N, C-alpha and C positions, 0 to 999 in steps of 0.2 A: 502495498499501500503505500504510495504518494501522497501526500496533499501540497498546497500550491499557497499563496498569500497574493490577491490582487485589490485596486481600490479603482475602479471606473472613472475615469477626468470628465465625461465627457460630459455635458449641462444640461442636455434635454432630455434626464432621466434615465429609468433602465432597463423600455423595453429592449428595447433592438438591440444591446447584450443581453438578453438574458434567452427572447429566439436566438441569436448569433451560438451561442453556448449551448443551448437545446438541442439545438440540428448540429452544430457538430458530434457531440455529445453520441449521438445517434448514428452515429457512422461506427461503436467502436465495441467492442466487448464487454471491455469493462466495465464494471458499477460508479457510476458517476454519481457525486452529490455535488453540494453546493452547501455549504454552510454558512451562516449570518446568525452572531448574537444567540448563539447557541441552537438555534431550530436550524430542521437540517431538508432538503428536497433530491428526492433522487431527477437527475438530469434525465427519464425517458422521453423518446419525440413526442410529448403529444401536445394540446392545449390544454390540460391539470397540469403541467408541468407549470411549463411559462404563468401559466395564472398564479402559482403557487410560491416559483418567484418574484413576481410582482407581486404578493400581498406580503413579499418580505420586507420594501419597501426603501430598501437601498437605495442610497445616498447618495449622490457625485465623493472621491472623498472617502468613505466607506470604507473601511478591509473584512472584505469574504475570502472563504476559500471553498476549491474545488481540491475534493479528496476524488484519487482513483484506484481501483483495486482490477487487478487480474493481469490477462496475457499479453494487455496492451497497452495496461494503464501510460507510460510514460512513453509512447505518442499521440496518447488523448490531452494531455496533460498540454505538452510542446501543439499539438494540432490547436488548440481552443487557444492559449497563448497567442498563437499569430496570425492565426482569425481577431484577435482579439486589439492586435498590435495593426493591423494595417490599415486596421477602421479606425484608428489612431481613437478607442475607446479605451487604453491602455498604452502608457509611455512603452 
């Protein structure tokens, strides 16, 4: 299991990053979870996952963690980070 912390810098809210995170996570077999202030959300590619993430009310600059466990855990976190960085949601 590996875990990485992120902070979204985009001031437009968390809807776009949430959608991106869930859609990228769906490409991997590892179990991926997003944790914010003690609440964990499974990153399945469903509308419910996106809504669960949005209900966390993550604001720009607030740290959150993504945890991956499985055969392709490293690639999953690297891909999520790359997509977030390419869209300028993180530094």
